KESEDREN-780536 format. One record per atom (N, C-alpha, C, O): residue in one letter; x, y, z. Coordinates in steps of 0.2 Angstrom, whole numbers, plus 5000, padded with zeros to 4 digits. Last residue first. Layout:
REM residues N
aXYZ
...
END
This chain:
REM residues 262
a505649915019
a505849945027
a506249995023
a506650035026
l505149805014
l505049895013
l505149925016
l504749965018
a505649685018
a505849715011
a505649775009
a505949805005
a505049665029
a505749695030
a505949735024
a506249795024
y503649635030
y503949705030
y504649715029
y504949775027
y503449485027
y502949545027
y503449615024
y503549635019
e504449435035
e504449415028
e503949475024
e504049495018
r504349455048
r504749495045
r504849495037
r505149525033
t502549405052
t503249435052
t503649455048
t503449495043
l501349445060
l501549475056
l502149485056
l502449535059
g500749365071
g500649355064
g501349385060
g501749345058
a501049445084
a500449455079
a500349425071
a499949435067
s502249395087
s501549375092
s500749385087
s500249355086
d502849485079
d503049405078
d502249375082
d501849335080
r502749605083
r502549595077
r502249515076
r501749485074
a503349595096
a502549595095
a502449595089
a501949555088
s504749555089
s504349525095
s503649535094
s503249495091
d505049695081
d504949625079
d504449575084
d503949555082
n504649835079
n504549785087
n504549725083
n504049695082
f505749915069
f505349875071
f505249835078
f505649805081
p506250085068
p506250035071
p505849995072
p505450025075
g505750065051
g505850065057
g505950105061
g505850165060
k504350105040
k505050115042
k504950075049
k504350065051
v503250105026
v503550065031
v504350085033
v504850095030
v502250275025
v502950245024
v503050165029
v502950175035
g500550305019
g501250315023
g501850275021
g501850245016
r499850265010
r499950335010
r500750345014
r501250375013
f499450105002
f499550155010
f499950215006
f500250215001
q499150064989
q498450054993
q498850105000
q498450135003
t500350014982
t499750044979
t499450074984
t499350134982
g501049944993
g501449994988
g501050034983
g501250084981
i500349885000
i500549925003
i500849974999
i500850035000
l499949784990
l499349814992
l499649884997
l499249924999
l501249724989
l500949754982
l500449794986
l500549854985
q501249675001
q501749714999
q501449744993
q501449804993
w500249585003
w500249625005
w500849685004
w500749735006
h500949474991
h500349524989
h500149584994
h499849634992
a501849434999
a501749464993
a501349504990
a501449564988
s501249375010
s501849425012
s501849475003
s501949535003
p500349285004
p500249325010
p500749385008
p500549435005
i500149234987
i500549224991
i500549294997
i500849344996
l498449174983
l498949224983
l499349204989
l499149184994
g497249104980
g497949084978
g498549114978
g499049094975
r496049134988
r496249144984
r496849144979
r496949184974
e496149065001
e495649064996
e495749094989
e495349064984
k497449135005
k497349065003
k496849044997
k496949024992
c497049265008
c497449265001
c497549185001
c497649164995
s496049235018
s495749255010
s496349265005
s496149264999
a496949205027
a496349165026
a496149165019
a496049125015
e497849305029
e498049245026
e497449205024
e497449175019
f497049425034
f497349425028
f497249365025
f496949355020
w496549365045
w495949365040
w496249365034
w496049335030
k497749365052
k497349305052
k496849305046
k496749255042
t497849495052
t498349465049
t497949385047
t497849355041
g497149555061
g497149575054
g497549535049
g497549545043
f497049485072
f496649455068
f496649505061
f496249485056
r498449525075
r498449455076
r497649445069
r497649405064
v498149655078
v498449665071
v498649585071
v498949575066
h497349635089
h497049685083
h497449655079
h497049625074
r498449605099
r497849545097
r497449575089
r497349535085
i499149725100
i499349635097
i498749605095
i498649585089
e498249795107
e498549805099
e498849745095
e498749735089
d498149755121
d497549735116
d497749745108
d497549705104
t499549815125
t499449735124
t498849705121
t498849645119
y499349935122
y499849875119
y499649805116
y499649775111
i498349955132
i498149965123
i498449915120
i498249875116
r499149945143
r498549885141
r498349895135
r498149845132
q500250035141
q500249965141
q499649925141
q499649865139
l499350135144
l499850145135
l499950055138
l499650015134
i499050125157
i498650135151
i498950135145
i498550125140
r500350135161
r499850075163
r499350085159
r499150035157
a500750275158
a501050215156
a500550155158
a500450115153
s499750365166
s499750355161
s500050285157
s499650245154
a500250315179
a499650295177
a499550305171
a499150255168
t501550365180
t501350295180
t500650265178
t500550205175
d502350495178
d501850475175
d501550385174
d501550355169
g503850495179
g503250485185
g502650485183
g502250495188
a504550495167
a504150555170
a503850565175
a503550625177
a504650375166
a505250415166
a505150485171
a505350505176
n503450325161
n503650305167
n504250355170
n504250365176
f503550395148
f502850415153
f503150405161
f503250445165
r504650315143
r504550395143
r504150415149
r504350445154
a503950205141
a504650215146
a504750275146
a505050295151
v502950215132
v502750185141
v503450205145
v503450215151
t503550235119
t503050295125
t503150275132
t503550305136
a504250125119
a504750185120
a504250225124
a504350245129
p503050045116
p503550035121
p504050095124
p504250105129
t502350115104
t502250115111
t502650115116
t502750165120
v502950085091
v503350155097
v502850165103
v502850205108
d502649965088
d503249975086
d503550045090
d504150045093
l501449965087
l501749915092
l502449935094
l502649915099
g500950075079
g500750065086
g501350025091
g501650035097
r501049985066
r501650055067
r501550055076
r502050045079
a499949915068
a500649885068
a501349925071
a501749915075
e499050005063
e498949985070
e499649955072
e499949965078
l499550025050
l499350085053
l499550055061
l500050065063
a499749895044
a500249925043
a500049995049
a500450005053
m498649795050
m499349765047
m499949805045
m500449785043
p497549865050
p497849825056
p498549815054
p499049825057
v497549945037
v497349955043
v497649925049
v497949955053
v498149895025
v498349935029
v498149975036
v498550015039
a497549745023
a498249765025
a498549825028
a498949815032
l496349765026
l496649735031
l497349735029
l497849735034
r495949845013
r495649875021
r496149835027
r496349865031
a496349755005
a496549815006
a496649845012
a497149855015
l495549655008
l496149635007
l496449695010
l496749705016
a494249725002
a494349695011
a495049685013
a495249695019
d493949854994
d494449794993
d494449755001
d494949775004
d493349964994
d493049914991
d493349864991
d493049814988
a493850055005
a493250035004
a492949995000
a492449965002
t495150125005
t495050055002
t494550025005
t494549975007
a495050255005
a495450225000
a495350144999
a495450114993
r494250265016
r493950295013
r494350245006
r493950205003
a495250215027
a494550175026
a494350195020
a494050145017
a496250305026
a496450235023
a495750215024
a495650185018
e495550425029
e495850425022
e495950355021
e495750335015
w495350435042
w494850415038
w494950395030
w494650355027
l496250505047
l496250455049
l495850405045
l495850345046
g496950665044
g497050595039
g496650525041
g496550475036
a496550775053
a496050725047
a496050665044
a495650625042
h497250765067
h497450775062
h496650735057
h496350675058
a496750895080
a497050825079
a496950825072
a496550865070
p497051025093
p496850995085
p496950925086
p497150895091
l496151005108
l496751005106
l496451005099
l495950975098
a495050965118
a495251025118
a495951045114
a496351095115
g494550845113
g494250915110
g494550955112
g494551005108
y494550765129
y494650755122
y494250805116
y493650805117
h495550875141
h494750825139
h494850815133
h495350845131
s496250915155
s496250915151
s495650885149
s495250865153
g496950885169
g496550965169
g496150955161
g495750995161
l497050745171
l497650795170
l497250875169
l497650925169
a495850695172
a496150705177
a496850745177
a497150775182
r495550715159
r495250725163
r495550745169
r495450795172
l496450595153
l496450665149
l496150735155
l496350785155
r495750505158
r496550525161
r496750585158
r497150625161
r494550495150
r494750485157
r495450515162
r495450535167
d495150485137
d494850535140
d494750555147
d494750615149
l495850355139
l496050395138
l495850455141
l496150485146
i494650265144
i495050275147
i495550325147
i495750355152
a493750285130
a493750305137
a494250325143
a494150375146
f494650215123
f494550275122
f494250325128
f494550375131
h494850095125
h495350125125
h495250205125
h495750245127
m493450065124
m493650055129
m494350095130
m494450125135
a493450075110
a492950105114
a493150125122
a493150175124
e494249985107
e494550045105
e494250075109
e494550115113
d493549865113
d494249865115
d494349955115
d494549985120
a492449855102
a492349855111
a493049885115
a492949925120
g493049845090
g492749895092
g492549915100
g492649965102
v493449675094
v494049765092
v493649815093
v493949845098
s492349645092
s492749645098
s493349685099
s493549715103
f491949655080
f491449705085
f491849695090
f491749735095
w493049575076
w492849665073
w492449695078
w492649755080
d492749445078
d493349485081
d493249555079
d493649595082
d491349425074
d491549415083
d492149435083
d492249465089
v491549425061
v491249475065
v491349475072
v491549525076
f492249315058
f492549385055
f492249455060
f492549505063
a491449205060
a491949235066
a492449295064
a492949325068
r490849195049
r490449235056
r490949245062
r490949285066
p491849205037
p491249175041
p491149225046
p491449275046
f491649345023
f491949295029
f491549255031
f490949245028
q490949425016
q491349405012
q491849345016
q492249315014
a490149495025
a489649445020
a490349405017
a490149345015
g491049595031
g490749545034
g490449485029
g490649425030
f491349705024
f491649645021
f491549595027
f491949545027
r490649815031
r490849815026
r491049755022
r490949745017
a490649775045
a489949775042
a489949775034
a489549745031
a492049755050
a491449705051
a490749705047
a490449655045
m492449875047
m492649835043
m492349775044
m492149735039
d491549965054
d491549985049
d491749915045
d491449895040
f492049945067
f491249925064
f491249935058
f490949895056
a493549995066
a493249905066
a492449915066
a492349865062
l493350125063
l493550075058
l493650015060
l493749965056
d492650165074
d492350185068
d492650115063
d492350075060
i493750155083
i493050115085
i492650135079
i492050115081
a494750235078
a494850155077
a494150125080
a494050065079
a494450375081
a494250345075
a494450275075
a494150245070
f494750345095
f494150375092
f493750345086
f493250315086
e496050325094
e495750275097
e494950275096
e494550235096
i496650445090
i496750375087
i496150335087
i495750325083
h496150525100
h495850535093
h496050475090
h495650455086
a497050475111
a496250475110
a496050475106
a495650425106
l498150515104
l498150435106
l497250425106
l496850395103
a498150655106
a498250615099
a497950545099
a497550525095
h498150655121
h497350685115
h497450655110
h497050615108
l499350615124
l498650565127
l498050595121
l497550555119
l500050715119
l500150645116
l499550605118
l499350555114
a499850825126
a499550825120
a499750755116
a499550745111
i500250785138
i499350795137
i499150805128
i498650785125
r501450765137
r501150715137
r500350715137
r499950675136
g501750915133
g501750865129
g501550795130
g501450765125
r501350955147
r500850985140
r501050945136
r500650935132
a502250905154
a501750895158
a501350915152
a500750885153
s503750845142
s503350885148
s502650885150
s502350855146
g503950725136
g504550745141
g504050795146
g504050785152
g503250695125
g503150665131
g503550695137
g503350675143
k503850725114
k503950675113
k503550645122
k503550585125
g503050855103
g503550845106
g503550765107
g503350735103
r502050905097
r501850875102
r502650865106
r502750855112
k501851045082
k502250985087
k502050975092
k501951025095
p500151045076
p500851085079
p501151025081
p500850965082
m499551005059
m499650985064
m500351025069
m500951035066
r499751015045
r499551085049
r499651055056
r499751105060
n500150885040
n500650945038
n500451015045
n500751045048
p498850835041
p499450825045
p499850865045
p500050895050
p497250965043
p497850905039
p498450895044
p498550935049
l496250945058
l496851005054
l497150945048
l497250885049
l494850985065
l495250925063
l495750965057
l495450995052
e494551015083
e494751065075
e494950975072
e495050925076
p493750885093
p494150925090
p494150965085
p493750955081
a492150945091
a492950975092
a493150895094
a492750855096
p490950925087
p491150975085
p491850985086
p492151025082
p491250765083
p490850805086
p491250865083
p491650865079
r490650665068
r491050685070
r490850735075
r490350765074
a489950495059
a489950555062
a490350575067
a490550525071
p490950435044
p490550435050
p490550495055
p490950535054
e490550425027
e490850465034
e490750455041
e490250485043
d489750345019
d490350355018
d490950385023
d491550375023
p488750225030
p488950305028
p489650305024
p490150275026
l488250085022
l488250125028
l488750195026
l488950205021
a486550025021
a487050045018
a487450095023
a487150135026
a485949865029
a486049935028
a486749945025
a487249915026
d486149715030
d485449745023
d485749825023
d485849845018
f486849595032
f487249645030
f486749705026
f486849735020
a486749475046
a486549505039
a486849575040
a486949615045
h486549385058
h487149395052
h487049405048
h487149365044
d485749505070
d485649435065
d486349455060
d486649515058
i485949495087
i486049525081
i486149485076
i486449435076
r485949445099
r485249485098
r485349535091
r484949585089
g486949335105
g486449335098
g485949375098
g485449345096
l487749415112
l487149395117
l486849365110
l486249365111
r488649485105
r488849405110
r488349375112
r488349315114
w487949565100
w488149545096
w488449455099
w488449395096
d487749655113
d487149625108
d487349575104
d486849535104
r488849695113
r488649655121
r488149615116
r488249555115
a489349765103
a489849705105
a489349665110
a489549605111
a488449855104
a488249815099
a488749755100
a488549695098
q488649925117
q488149895115
q487949855110
q487449815110
r490149975114
r489849945119
r489249885119
r489249825120
a489550075104
a490150015101
a489949965108
a489449925107
a488550145112
a488250125105
a488850055102
a488750005100
k489450215119
k489050175122
k488750135117
k488550075119
v490550275110
v490650235116
v490150185116
v490250125115
k489550385105
k489850325103
k490050255106
k489850205104
d489150455116
d488550395113
d489050345107
d488950285105
a490250515118
a490050455125
a489350425120
a489150365122
p490550595108
p491250545109
p490750475114
p490850405114
d489250625096
d489750635102
d489950585105
d489650535105
a488950545085
a489550605085
a489850635091
a490350665092
a488350405077
a488350445085
a489250485084
a489750465083
e488650335065
e488250385064
e487950415072
e487350435072
l489350215069
l489550275065
l489350325064
l489750365062
v488550135079
v489150185082
v489250235075
v489350295076
r487250125068
r487150165074
r487950195078
r487950255081
c488050055060
c487750115056
c487750145065
c488150185067
a488249915066
a488749965064
a488650045061
a489050085061
a486949885067
a487249895074
a487849945072
a487950005074
q486549865054
q486249905056
q486649945063
q486650005064
a487449765049
a487649835045
a487349885049
a487549945048
v487049655058
v487749685060
v487949775054
v488349825055
d485249685062
d485649655059
d486549695059
d486649755061
t483849685075
t484349705071
t484949665069
t485249615072
m482449585069
m482849585072
m483549625070
m483849615065
END
């Protein structure tokens, strides 16, 4: 029987976007149906496979894309979001397989379901790009998304703190304004997609907070204080507002975590 790590490797080693989406959906389905053993015997790759396009650039070399006011700007923003979701597929399955042995079985339940969500998000964004005359890979994307995974590969708490509780939480802050801009431009189809993703991401951040707090409790750590320590040492970005406090609260990420760092 395939185990968790082997199933995750199939996702991580799929370079073609359609193949990665298919592998993610298959892994989530097989896990749900009991076809995957709760074991972690395969060695995970240091880097996930990537397609030839998009061209990956350092963040400081990325062209400015604006805020989605023009049709070209909206395509650029949707492409950037598709790239984030594409990387998020790998991040979710790597989370489940790299750290799953340290947690109850429900940890894999959560992160395999997140991986399936991210695959769906990528697929509908790519479909929307095609409807607008573009596609994933048509524009450059930044190469920094896997850096957070690489930097936290040896520490489950650091990975939880940085990826769902910082990077994904930032998406909760900025997405409502983006939805409003797309609606104002008459692009209601794209706005509906972003709203759907936003709703799912609240749950993803909640999973991060839940497992972070459970692990802190086991280790006798104060969650908010330890999160701040990890962000200070492991996170290369900046914790900045404005914050969507209500969405963050829904995800269990209360102001006691981030207010002192803003």
